[in-house]
N, C-alpha and C positions, 0 to 999 in steps of 0.2 A: 503494499500500502504505500509506504513512504517513498517506491522509486518512484510510482506512478505520482504522486503528487510533488517531487524534484521536478519530474520530467515536464509535467505541466506550468510548473513554476515557468524551467527556464524559457518554454516556447511561448508564456505572456511575459514575458519581461524582453524576447526578442523580437515580439509583434511591437511593443511600443519601442523599442530600438530603431527599426526597420519604420515606423512610423511617422518618427523625428526625420530619419534620412533621408526617407522616398514620399516626398508629402505629394507627387504627382505620380502616379503610375498612366503606363502607355493606354492609351482608350481599346485596344483592342485585346489586351491582358483580362483574365480572368480569373487569375492566381491573384490568391488572398495574401497579404504580410503572414500571415498566420501560417499558410499553407507552406510556405516560403519559408518560415522556422524552422516549421516540422522536417524540413528537406532536411536545411542544413546539421537537425540536431541528429541524424538517422549515423551508425555509428562508422559508416563509409566516409563520411564526414571528419567523424573525430577522429580519426586512425591515422588524419593525416595529420602534417605537422609543418607549418610555416616559421621556419628561423627569427625571422623580423619583428612578428608578431606576438610571438612565443617569448620574446628576448624583453619585448616591451608592455607585454600584459601579462605574462605569465602562463599558466596552464590555458587550455583553447579557453578564449575567451569570448564574450557575447558580440562584440566588434567581429571580430575572426569568424565567427559561425554566419555574422550578417552580410562580411564578404564573399563566403565562400556560397550562400543562397543568393545573392545580387549577381555573384557572375553564373551560376547554374542556369542560368533563366535571364540574362543581361539584355536579351531583346523588348523583353516585357517588366523593362523600368524604363524612367526618364532618367537618363543617365547624366542630364544636365543642370538637375536640382540637388548634384550631390557636391558635396562640399570638394577643393582640389586634392586634397590629401586622400580622402577616401575614396574618390573616381583612381587614382593613382593605385591604389590596393586593389582595388578590384580589376585593374587591369593585367598588375604582377600574376593576382590568381587566375587569370585568364591564361597568359601565358606559363601558369608555371602548369597547367594542370591540359597544354596544349593545344588548347580551346579558341585558344584565338583565329579570327578569319579577319579576311578583309571586310566584309559587312559588319563583325563587333568592334572592329578600330574603327572604322567610322562612326561610330555611334560617343566617340569621345574626340570627334572636331571641333566640339567647342568648349572643353574643357582645358584646364592650365597641366598638362601633364610633362612635368620634367625628366621623367626617365623611360625611355624603351628599350629594353632587353630582351631583343627576339632569336638569339643565339639558337642556331640549332634547329629554331623551328621550320615545321617543313609547312612549303608553300607558300612563301614568302615573296614575292613580288617586289617591281619597281613601282609600281603603283601605291604601294602600301602607304608611302612615307607620305605622301600628297592630303592625307585625312588628319596630319598632325602639324598643319602650314600654320594655322595661327599658335600652337605651345612655343613656349619658352624653352626647349628642350634644351640639359643638360649634358646627358650621358645618355649616347645611342649603342645600341651593341647591336652586331647583323652579323656576327660572328658564324660563320658554314652556315650560311643562307644560299644556298649555290643556285638557285636563280635571280639573286639579287646583281644588277652590272652596272653600267654606265648612268642607266635613266634614271637611276634612284638616286645618284648623287646629286640630279637637277634640284630634286626637292630637297634634298641636304643642304644647300649651298646658303640659302637664306639664314639658317639658325646660326646665326654669329654669336649666340651664346656659349655653343656647345666648349664644355672642356672634354668631354672623354668620349671618345671614337671608334668603334673597334668593328674595323671589316675583314678581320683575317678569315684566312680562307673564301672570298668571297674572288673566285676564280674567273667568275666574266668578267670583272674591274679591268679595265686598260688605263693605259695613260689619259685619253681623251677624259674619261669620266673621275679619274683625279685629280683633273684643271678644278673642277668645282670645290672642289676642297681649300684650294690655293686664300680662300678668303675667310675663311673659321680662323681667325687669328688669336682671337680666345684659346685655342684648343692647347691642353696639356698632355694629354695623352692621348696618343694615336697610335691605334695597332694593323698596320698591314701584313701581317705574318701570315706565307701561305700564299700572296694576291700574286701568281704566277705569270698574270696577265702584263704586271708592271715590267716594267723596263727603265724609265727617266723618272729621276727624284726631283726635277725643275718644277713641280707645283706646290713642292714643302718649303721652297725657300724664302716665303716670308712669314714660315711658322714659329717665330722667334721664342715664344714663350712654350715650345713644347720642352717637357721635362722628361717625358716616356717615350721612345720611338721604336716599336718593333718592326723590324722589316725580316726578321727570319725565314727563309723558304722561299725567296723573292730571287730565284736564282737567274736571272736576266738582268736584274740593275747594276748601275752604273753612275759614275758622277756622285760620288760622296762630299765632295764641293761644295753642293748646292745645302749643308747640314753645316757651312762654315758658320750661319752666321747665329745657329742656335747655342748661345753662349749660356741659358741654362738649363741645357740638358741634362740630366744625372744618368737615365739609362738609354743603352744604346744595344739594338739584338740585331745581330748582322749575321748570326747563327746559318749555316748551308746556305747562306749567298754565294754561290759557287765561281762567279765573276769579281768578287772581290777582291784585289791585290795592295801590295804594299803600296803604293802610289796615291788608293783610297782612303789606307788608314791615316797618311801622311796628313791628305787632306785635315784631318779631323784634330789634329794639332793641339790646335788654340781652344780646343775645348775642355777645359779645364775642370769644369765642374764636375763633369763625368767620375760617377760610381761605380759603375758596372756598366763594363762593356763585353758582349759576348760576339767573338770571330771563328765559333767552331767551326771545323769544315769548310772553310777558305783558306784561298791560295796565299794568305799573308802567310810570308817569311820573314826573313832578320830582320829586313831593313824597317820591315813593317813593324815589326816587335821593338826596335828601337826608336822609333818614333812617338812610340807610347811614354817614354820616360818624362814627359812633361805633364803625364798624367798623374800628380801628385795624389790624388783624392782618391785613386782607383781602390777598390775595397774587393772587387768582383770582375774575376776576369775569364773570360773561357777561350782555351785554344784547343778545343779538343778535334784531334784529326788533321790538325796543321800539322802536315807532313815535309814542310820545308823548314821547320825551324830546328837550330844546332844548339850543340852546346852552349856555345856563344849567346844565342839569345836568350838562352835559360838565365845562365847569369845577370841578363840587361834587365829579366824581370825580378831577380832578387832584388835590383832596387828599388822596384815600388814596396816600398815596407810598408804603407797604410793596408796592403790585400792583407782579405780574410777568407776569401774562398778563390782557390785555383785549379783552373780544369785543363789535364794536361792530357787526356785519354789520348791513347791511340798516338800520342806522338813520335814520332822516331829521336829520342835524347836519348846520350848513353849515360849509363851508371856517374861518371865525371860530372856533366851537364847538370843532375839531377841534386848531386850536392849540395847545389849553391842553395838550393831551396830553404836552407839553414837558416839563414838571416832574415826571412819573413815570421818571425816570432809573432804575428798577430796573425797568421794562417789559425782560422775555427773549420777549416774544410778545406780538404785537397782531395781530389781525383789523378790520379796515377795509373789508372787501369790500363793493361793492355802493354808498358813501358817495359822500359829494361830495369825499372827499379827493383835492386833487391835490398843484401843483409847492410851492405856497405853504404848508402843511401840512408835507410832506416837508422845504421850508428850515427850519423848526422843529423838526423831528424830530432833525435831523444831531446834536441833544441826549442823544438817545437811545443813548447809545450801547454799552450794554449787551444791545440787543436780536439776539436770535436768528432769532425769528420775526415776517415780517412779510407780510399778505395785502392785497394793493391788485386783486383778482378786479373787472373792471368798472369802475376808477375812470377820474378824467379826466387821468391820470398823462400825462406828453409827454417829450419827452429830455429837456428840463429838470430834470424830475424824477430821472431816472436819476443826473444829478449828485451830485445830495443825499442818493440811497442810495448811494452808491461810498464815500461818506463812513461809511457803518455796516457799517466793515470786520469787524464778530463775526458779523455775519447766516451762516446756514447753511441757510437756507427764504426763499424767496421767491415769491411767486405774484402774475406778471405779467400774467395772463392777461387779453385784452381790454382793452387799454389801449392809448392811441396810441402807444405807444413805436417807432421804425423802428430799422430796421439802422443807420442814421447815429447812432442814438444810443448801442445797444449798447457799443460799445469802453468808455463808462465805468464798465464794469461789472467790467473788468479787474482792479479792485482787489480787489474779493471773494473772495480766495482759499481763505477757507475755508468757501463756498459747497458745500452736499451736495444739496438739492434748489432744481430751478428749472422754473417752468410758465410757458410762451410760446403758451397754447394761443389759439385765436383770436382772436392777436393780428396783425391782419392788415398791419402796418406792418413787420414783422419776421419773413424768409425766410432761405433758405440763405446769404443773402448774412453777415449778422445772423450764423450759429453760430460764422463764423469767430470772433469772439470767447468765443463758450461752449465751443467748443475747449482754449480755454486755461486753464477753469476747472476741473483736473482731478482737484479732490477729489469733484466731484459723487458721487451714488450714485441719482439721481433727477432724471429728466428727462421734462417732457410737453411734445409738440408737437404736439399734437392740432389741426390745421388744414393748407388745403391750401394753405397758402405753404410747406409746406415737402416736398421731393423726395429721389427718390434720391441725387442730385450734397450737397445737405443732410447727408444719414445718412453719406455719405463723408467732410466736415469733421468730422463729431465726430470720429473713429476715435481719439484720444486721449484718449478718456476710457474707463477700462480699466476702472474703478472702477467701472462703475455697473451696479447692480442693478436697476433699474426704468426702463423706456425705454416712454414711454406715445406711439404713433404711431398711436393711432384713427382719425382722419380723415386722415393725410397721405399725400400722391400717392406712396407707396412701390410698386414692383413687382418681378418675378424679377431685376430687376438690382440693386435697390437692396439685396435681401436678402442679395446677396453682401459690402454693406460692414458685415451684422451679426457676421462672424467674430471681429474682435476682443474682441466683448463678452462672454467668456467669462465673467463673473461673476455677468451677468442673470439673473433668479430670475423675472422679470415682464417680458411683455413683450404689445402690443395694437398689431396692424397691420386695421387695418380698413377700409380707404382702396378695395379693390374692387380693385385691382392687381396681388392675385398669386395665382399658379396654383402647380401640385404643384411645378413647378421653383424655385420661391421658397423653401415648406415645405422641400425636402430641402437646403438653406441653412442652416435651423435644426438639422439634425444636428451642429451645431459647438456648440449651446449644450447642455451635457449638465447644467446646472444649472438650467432652467428647471423651476419652479412651478406657473407660473401662466401658460397660454396664449391669447392670444383671438385668432383667426384668422375672426372672425364678417364678415358681408356678402363674403366675395369667392367669389366665382359661380365663378370658374374651379376652387376646386378639388375633386379629386374623390377617387375610392377610394383612389387611387395613395398620395396626399398620409397616410394611415392606416400604411403603411409608414414611410415613414420620421418619423413622430410616435411610432412605436412604440419607437425606442431613446432617448428622452425621461425615462427610467425615475425621475425626480424630482417627474414631472408631478402635482399635487394637482387643478388647476380645468384645464380645457379647454374651450373654450368654437369650436362649429364652427355656430356659427348661419347659416342661407343658404348653407352651401355644398352642392355635389351630392353628397355623401355617400350612400350607400345599406346595406341591411341588413348585404349582405356587405363590405362596405367596412370598415363598423366592427372586423369580429374581430381583427383585428391589435392592435387597442387595448386587448385582453385583457392583455398584456404588461406593460402600466400599473398594478402592482398598487397604486401609492400614490394613484391618481387615488381622488379624493372628492369630484367633480364634474365632470360632461360633459354639455355642454346640443346639444344636435341639433335644435333646432325648424328649421323651415321647412328642412328636408331633404330627401332622399328616403326616410329610415329612417322603418321601421313599429317602433309598438311591439313587435310581435312579436319584430322583434331586438332591441331591449333587453332585452324579458324575457331572452331568451338569453343576453346579453352580460352583466347583473347576477351572478348567481353566480358570475363569473370575475372580478370584482373585488371585492379581497376590503373595500375600504373605503370603497366609494361611499355615497353616500348620496343623493344630488340627480343623477339621471339621467334626463331628459328628452327628448322629441322633439316 
């Protein structure tokens, strides 16, 4: 009885609220405020969360419920009657639920909309933006809107108030369209990453207030001299711009305010690196895959003593050049994966006492190197995948009491015995053990790691018996077990892990329809990968209980398209469902 009264009180309160917010409804609507409130109170709405509203108003508030109700039947209400801030919330809700269409966007044409985030929205076309011609837009994101091109830029050109514009992965955008951006001189942030149709940057020359510019993946661009007037620029991403050369980098020498510069996978070599010496404020530098960099250039980098993050992954520098980095005592993050980094470099780096992250993936590091790593007691994240360390050397890691993330993938010399030391690192929240040297016994050994949120056992030899040892890991949010040894009985043990959000059980061919019954109780799941299992169309029906599911992969199963078509309407948040 009390539950019924509580529900009715909520409906009544919502009715009053909607009555105030929406004094006029569209004539053709027959929906009452009470009906809208009841819709908003249904469980499928309560299960959803909106971070901004949740943080501002606490747990599901009346305002949040009202916003959802209006968004659910937006064509039935007079949007013009809403205060601007509430209209913004309704628009955000439409975007969040993938419900926004050009017709519904047109309802906001007389409103004062400040933010339009359409990233990855389906069906967005050039003409949509004309409906917000009167709005004082400050922030627009059209990221990954694949049908948006030059014509959309015409509608953006008069929005002179714009501060932040994200056009990343708008692959139809060309130099002609970019010309319409040149008048947006109040822009502070501009993201053109992945706009492969761009080759000229001349349209950006007058955007002198920019503090952040992303051009990553624009493989045809050249002429960085057009950026030379951006004296306020702090962050510049040129990663994977395969046409950028030393001459381009030299044109940036006057931009001394830059604190973050990404040059990974460009043609930059030694002379370009030497040109960076004027950037005394540089804190983050990415040079991954710059194969033309020599030991001498790394020595030049070592003069940038403000550096806190450095990425040299896949660079062809020798051990001698790498030892120069010992002068960068402010470094907090160092990525030297797939380089010649060995024990001698690690001996020199014991001076880097501020290091929090160290990536040594596929480096020739041995047990001797582990002894030097042990001196870096502030380390929180370390990647030792595919190195030459062994079980014998693992005890040297015991002093790393702050470690949160550890990767030992494909480290053939480390197996279950080495995990005895790992079990002592009780601050770990992320552990990667993708390798056939790890078995059920090792999983039992790491039982003390009860703070783990991510456990990667992708290729480990884990069986149903090993799944029993997962029970202590109640904090797990992400789990991968794809070694082929798990059946329905193993999946049954996962029922203890009620906080799981991401789960991959791919390539376990003994998993059948019965497993779906066990998985249906993991109500927090957002991503589920069952590729290569024996599930059938009827077997996936219990998964309809996973109402938070956003992605479900059923490739190489016995599930047909017709079965996923039946399941899709039952999963309100699903956006990726394939078989």
